C-alpha positions as CSV (number, residue, x, y, z in Angstrom):
1,X,-25.7,6.8,-23.6
2,X,-24.2,8.1,-20.3
3,X,-21.3,6.3,-18.7
4,X,-22.0,4.0,-15.8
5,X,-21.5,5.7,-12.4
6,X,-19.0,4.1,-10.0
7,X,-18.7,5.2,-6.3
8,X,-15.2,4.7,-4.8
9,X,-15.2,5.1,-1.0
10,X,-12.5,5.1,1.7
11,X,-12.8,6.6,5.2
12,X,-9.3,5.7,6.3
13,X,-6.9,6.0,3.4
14,X,-5.6,9.3,2.3
15,X,-7.2,10.8,-0.9
16,X,-3.9,10.3,-2.6
17,X,-3.6,6.7,-1.7
18,X,-1.6,5.2,-4.6
19,X,-3.7,2.0,-5.1
20,X,-7.0,3.8,-5.0
21,X,-6.2,7.2,-6.6
22,X,-3.4,6.4,-9.0
23,X,-4.2,2.9,-10.0
24,X,-7.9,2.0,-9.6
25,X,-9.5,5.3,-10.5
26,X,-7.2,6.0,-13.5
27,X,-8.0,2.5,-14.7
28,X,-11.7,3.1,-14.4
29,X,-11.7,6.5,-16.1
30,X,-12.2,5.2,-19.7
31,X,-15.3,3.1,-18.7
32,X,-17.2,5.1,-16.0
33,X,-17.8,8.3,-14.3
34,X,-16.2,8.1,-10.9
35,X,-17.3,9.7,-7.7
36,X,-14.6,9.5,-5.1
37,X,-15.4,9.9,-1.4
38,X,-12.5,10.2,1.1
39,X,-11.2,12.1,4.0
40,X,-9.5,15.4,3.4
41,X,-7.3,16.9,2.1
42,X,-8.6,16.6,-1.5
43,X,-6.7,14.6,-4.1
44,X,-3.7,16.5,-5.3
45,X,-4.6,15.7,-8.9
46,X,-8.4,15.6,-9.9
47,X,-7.7,13.7,-13.2
48,X,-10.2,10.8,-13.7
49,X,-12.5,12.0,-10.8
50,X,-15.8,13.4,-11.9
51,X,-16.8,14.3,-8.3
52,X,-14.9,14.3,-5.0
53,X,-16.9,14.1,-1.8
54,X,-15.1,15.2,1.4
55,X,-15.9,12.9,4.3
56,X,-15.5,15.2,7.3
57,X,-15.0,14.7,11.0
58,X,-13.7,11.8,13.1
59,X,-13.7,8.2,12.0
60,X,-17.3,7.5,13.3
61,X,-18.7,10.4,11.5
62,X,-16.9,9.5,8.2
63,X,-18.2,6.0,8.4
64,X,-21.8,7.2,8.8
65,X,-21.4,9.5,5.8
66,X,-19.9,6.7,3.7
67,X,-22.7,4.4,4.6
68,X,-25.3,6.9,3.5
69,X,-23.5,7.1,0.1
70,X,-23.5,3.4,-0.2
71,X,-27.2,3.2,0.3
72,X,-27.9,6.1,-2.1
73,X,-29.2,5.4,-5.7
74,X,-26.7,7.7,-7.4
75,X,-24.3,5.0,-8.6
76,X,-24.4,1.7,-10.5
77,X,-21.6,0.1,-8.6
78,X,-19.7,0.9,-5.4
79,X,-16.2,-0.2,-4.3
80,X,-15.0,0.1,-0.6
81,X,-11.5,-0.1,0.7
82,X,-11.8,-0.2,4.5
83,X,-12.6,-3.0,7.0
84,X,-14.7,-0.5,8.9
85,X,-17.1,-0.3,5.9
86,X,-17.7,-4.0,5.7
87,X,-21.1,-4.0,7.6
88,X,-22.3,-1.1,5.4
89,X,-21.1,-2.8,2.2
90,X,-22.9,-6.0,3.1
91,X,-26.2,-4.3,3.9
92,X,-26.0,-2.0,0.9
93,X,-25.4,-5.0,-1.4
94,X,-28.4,-6.8,0.1
95,X,-30.7,-3.7,0.1
96,X,-29.7,-1.9,-3.0
97,X,-29.4,-4.8,-5.4
98,X,-26.5,-3.0,-7.0
99,X,-23.0,-4.6,-7.0
100,X,-20.6,-3.7,-4.2
101,X,-16.9,-4.6,-4.4
102,X,-14.8,-5.0,-1.4
103,X,-11.1,-4.4,-2.3
104,X,-8.9,-6.1,0.4
105,X,-5.7,-4.2,0.9
106,X,-4.4,-6.1,4.0
107,X,-4.8,-9.3,5.9
108,X,-7.1,-7.5,8.2
109,X,-7.4,-10.0,11.1
110,X,-3.6,-10.3,11.2
111,X,-3.2,-6.5,11.0
112,X,-5.5,-6.0,14.0
113,X,-3.3,-8.2,16.1
114,X,-0.4,-5.8,15.7
115,X,-2.2,-2.4,15.8
116,X,-0.5,-0.4,18.6
117,X,-3.5,1.8,19.1
118,X,-5.8,-1.2,19.8
119,X,-5.7,-2.4,23.5
120,X,-4.1,-5.9,23.7
121,X,-7.1,-7.5,25.3
122,X,-9.3,-6.4,22.3
123,X,-7.0,-7.5,19.5
124,X,-8.0,-11.1,19.4
125,X,-11.8,-10.5,19.5
126,X,-11.5,-7.8,16.9
127,X,-9.4,-10.0,14.6
128,X,-12.1,-12.7,15.0
129,X,-14.9,-10.2,14.1
130,X,-12.9,-9.0,11.1
131,X,-12.5,-12.6,9.8
132,X,-16.3,-13.2,10.2
133,X,-17.2,-10.0,8.4
134,X,-14.9,-10.9,5.5
135,X,-16.6,-14.3,5.1
136,X,-20.0,-12.6,5.3
137,X,-18.9,-10.0,2.7
138,X,-17.8,-12.9,0.4
139,X,-21.5,-14.1,0.4
140,X,-23.0,-10.8,-0.6
141,X,-20.3,-8.7,-2.3
142,X,-17.6,-9.2,-4.9
143,X,-14.1,-9.4,-3.5
144,X,-10.8,-8.3,-5.1
145,X,-7.4,-8.8,-3.5
146,X,-4.2,-6.8,-3.5
147,X,-2.1,-9.9,-2.6
148,X,-2.3,-13.6,-3.5
149,X,-1.7,-14.4,0.2
150,X,-5.1,-12.9,1.2
151,X,-6.9,-15.8,-0.5
152,X,-6.5,-17.8,2.7
153,X,-9.0,-15.4,4.3
154,X,-11.8,-16.6,2.1
155,X,-13.5,-19.9,1.3
156,X,-13.6,-19.2,-2.5
157,X,-11.2,-17.9,-5.0
158,X,-11.2,-14.2,-5.9
159,X,-9.3,-12.1,-8.5
160,X,-6.0,-10.7,-7.4
161,X,-5.1,-7.2,-8.8
162,X,-1.6,-7.2,-7.4
163,X,-0.4,-3.8,-6.1
164,X,2.3,-3.4,-8.7
165,X,3.4,0.0,-10.1
166,X,1.6,1.7,-12.9
167,X,4.3,4.3,-13.7
168,X,7.8,4.8,-12.4
169,X,10.5,7.4,-13.2
170,X,13.6,6.4,-15.2
171,X,16.7,5.5,-13.3
172,X,18.7,8.5,-12.2
173,X,22.1,9.4,-10.8
174,X,22.5,8.5,-7.1
175,X,22.5,11.2,-4.3
176,X,23.9,8.7,-1.8
177,X,20.8,8.6,0.4
178,X,18.9,5.7,1.9
179,X,15.1,5.8,1.3
180,X,12.1,4.3,3.0
181,X,8.5,4.6,1.6
182,X,5.4,3.5,3.4
183,X,3.5,3.9,6.6
184,X,6.0,4.7,9.4
185,X,5.5,2.2,12.2
186,X,7.5,-0.1,14.4
187,X,6.0,-3.3,12.9
188,X,7.2,-2.1,9.4
189,X,10.7,-1.9,10.9
190,X,11.4,1.8,10.7
191,X,13.0,2.1,14.1
192,X,15.2,-1.0,13.2
193,X,16.2,0.8,10.1
194,X,17.1,4.0,11.9
195,X,19.3,2.1,14.4
196,X,21.0,0.3,11.6
197,X,21.8,3.6,9.9
198,X,23.3,4.8,13.2
199,X,26.0,2.1,12.7
200,X,27.0,3.2,9.2
201,X,30.1,5.3,8.5
202,X,29.9,8.5,6.6
203,X,26.5,9.6,8.0
204,X,24.3,8.9,5.0
205,X,21.0,10.7,4.9
206,X,17.8,8.6,5.7
207,X,14.8,9.9,3.8
208,X,11.5,8.6,5.2
209,X,8.4,9.1,3.0
210,X,5.0,8.3,4.5
211,X,2.6,9.1,7.3
212,X,4.2,8.9,10.8
213,X,2.7,9.3,14.3
214,X,4.1,12.4,16.1
215,X,5.6,10.4,18.9
216,X,7.5,8.1,16.6
217,X,8.6,11.1,14.5
218,X,10.2,12.7,17.5
219,X,11.9,9.5,18.5
220,X,13.5,9.2,15.0
221,X,14.5,12.8,14.9
222,X,16.3,12.5,18.3
223,X,18.6,9.8,17.0
224,X,22.2,10.7,16.0
225,X,21.6,10.3,12.2
226,X,20.7,12.6,9.4
227,X,17.0,11.8,8.9
228,X,14.5,13.7,6.7
229,X,10.9,13.0,7.7
230,X,9.2,14.0,4.4
231,X,5.7,12.8,5.4
232,X,3.1,11.7,2.8
233,X,3.9,12.8,-0.7
234,X,2.1,12.4,-4.0
235,X,3.2,9.2,-5.7
236,X,5.1,10.9,-8.5
237,X,7.0,13.1,-6.1
238,X,7.8,10.2,-3.9
239,X,9.1,8.1,-6.8
240,X,11.3,10.9,-8.0
241,X,12.9,10.9,-4.6
242,X,13.3,7.1,-4.7
243,X,15.0,7.2,-8.1
244,X,17.8,9.3,-6.7
245,X,18.5,7.1,-3.7
246,X,21.5,4.9,-3.3
247,X,19.4,2.1,-1.7
248,X,15.7,1.5,-0.8
249,X,14.8,-0.4,2.3
250,X,11.8,-2.6,3.3
251,X,12.7,-3.7,6.9
252,X,9.4,-5.3,7.8
253,X,9.2,-7.3,11.0
254,X,8.1,-10.9,10.9
255,X,4.4,-10.5,11.8
256,X,1.5,-12.4,10.2
257,X,0.2,-9.4,8.1
258,X,3.6,-9.1,6.3
259,X,4.9,-12.6,6.2
260,X,3.4,-13.7,2.9
261,X,3.1,-10.3,1.3
262,X,5.3,-8.6,-1.3
263,X,5.8,-4.9,-0.2
264,X,4.9,-2.6,-3.1
265,X,7.8,-0.4,-2.2
266,X,10.3,-3.2,-3.1
267,X,9.0,-3.3,-6.7
268,X,9.0,0.5,-6.9
269,X,12.6,0.7,-5.8
270,X,13.8,-2.0,-8.2
271,X,11.7,-0.6,-11.1
272,X,13.3,2.8,-10.5
273,X,16.8,1.2,-10.7
274,X,17.5,1.4,-7.0
275,X,19.0,-1.7,-5.1
276,X,17.0,-3.1,-2.3
277,X,17.7,-4.3,1.2
278,X,14.6,-6.1,2.5
279,X,13.5,-8.4,5.3
280,X,13.8,-12.1,4.4
281,X,10.1,-13.0,4.6
282,X,8.5,-15.8,2.5
283,X,6.4,-13.5,0.3
284,X,9.3,-11.2,-0.5
285,X,11.8,-14.0,-0.9
286,X,9.6,-15.9,-3.4
287,X,9.1,-12.8,-5.6
288,X,12.4,-11.1,-5.7
289,X,15.3,-13.2,-4.4
290,X,16.5,-13.9,-8.0
291,X,16.5,-10.3,-9.1
292,X,19.7,-8.2,-9.4
293,X,20.5,-5.6,-6.7
294,X,18.6,-7.4,-3.9
295,X,19.9,-8.2,-0.4
296,X,17.6,-10.1,2.1
297,X,18.3,-10.0,5.8
298,X,16.7,-11.7,8.8
299,X,13.7,-9.5,10.0
300,X,14.5,-7.4,13.1
301,X,18.3,-8.1,12.9
302,X,19.7,-4.6,13.1
303,X,23.4,-5.8,12.8
304,X,22.6,-7.7,9.6
305,X,20.6,-4.8,8.2
306,X,23.5,-2.4,8.8
307,X,25.9,-4.7,7.2
308,X,23.7,-5.1,4.1
309,X,23.2,-1.3,3.8
310,X,26.9,-0.7,4.2
311,X,27.8,-3.2,1.5
312,X,25.3,-1.8,-0.9
313,X,26.4,1.8,-0.3
314,X,30.1,0.9,-0.7
315,X,29.8,-1.0,-3.9
316,X,28.4,0.8,-7.0
317,X,28.0,-2.6,-8.7
318,X,24.8,-3.2,-6.7
319,X,23.2,0.0,-8.1
320,X,24.5,-0.7,-11.5
321,X,22.9,-4.2,-11.4
322,X,19.6,-2.8,-10.2
323,X,19.6,-0.1,-13.0
324,X,20.3,-2.8,-15.6
325,X,17.4,-4.9,-14.4
326,X,14.9,-2.1,-13.9
327,X,13.3,-2.6,-17.3
328,X,12.7,-6.3,-16.7
329,X,11.2,-5.5,-13.3
330,X,8.7,-3.0,-14.9
331,X,7.7,-5.6,-17.4
332,X,7.2,-8.4,-14.9
333,X,5.5,-6.4,-12.1
334,X,2.9,-4.1,-13.6
335,X,-0.5,-2.9,-12.5
336,X,-3.0,-4.9,-14.5
337,X,-5.2,-2.0,-15.8
338,X,-6.8,-3.9,-18.6
339,X,-7.8,-6.8,-16.3
340,X,-9.2,-4.3,-13.8
341,X,-11.3,-2.7,-16.5
342,X,-12.6,-6.0,-17.8
343,X,-13.6,-7.1,-14.3
344,X,-15.5,-3.9,-13.6
345,X,-17.2,-4.0,-16.9
346,X,-18.4,-7.5,-16.0
347,X,-19.6,-6.4,-12.7
348,X,-21.6,-3.5,-14.2
349,X,-23.3,-5.9,-16.6
350,X,-24.1,-8.5,-14.0
């Protein structure tokens, strides 16, 4: 008997997106043949992917191509990862009578209210439309969540597959650097971090890993700090850089999309034996304030951020505590691969 066919689609995320590529697809590999459709470039590692489909062109063209795939009869189950694909997911679920899963990565309505590329006058209406589409998707599709806080977007309960690490490098000797991993935006506090680093003695290197708009990249590179803009990197390579850092930073600003979330990068830092300086937001505080090697600072407070970074860099005890606690962090916060496989098996049999 041939394996069930699962279609994984994203028109927005990079093909090497960690949640989709490294966690979900590798979890599904033992139970299904996986077709993965995403924008280029191709996944850096084809393992677990039976077929990769390149979604070419601009966003609109990619969305049309993705919709066609969702309406095709070449799969037994589809999973989508983008709010743009909600209308197609809803219609495909109604028309095809095959299960469609919507994996919710973000608080989409809250996210739209802070998107810099969206005109301010459109942010409120688009956030409202996104909230309505999520409720409609709940009626026709299956929903999975990356954060418990996203439950408030829905009227019913849905499984949470928390975005915890699946594999991390062993703790390594420090190279004295400061590291940031994630999308590089103002709302995520990267400019606050750079200005805090400007205040530190000794000119430590700031390594920034993740996609960054050209305008913001130039702004960061013009500052009087040693900054290495490394761009997006495969997850394994990014984590190897993290493991050598003296401190990892999650300087999120206090916006609704981040307030009740736990940044994945925080767990990746701690699980790699690297101490953390993070914004003191409810979701972060609840999850990690009791862990060794953690300093929480008021969001957007550059002076407090600089002080916490300076203290962490100056005192090796913070890194020693983080390294001693890395094993416990890995055990407590781990991608639930078995639960994911069980859920998808049930969806395929429904």
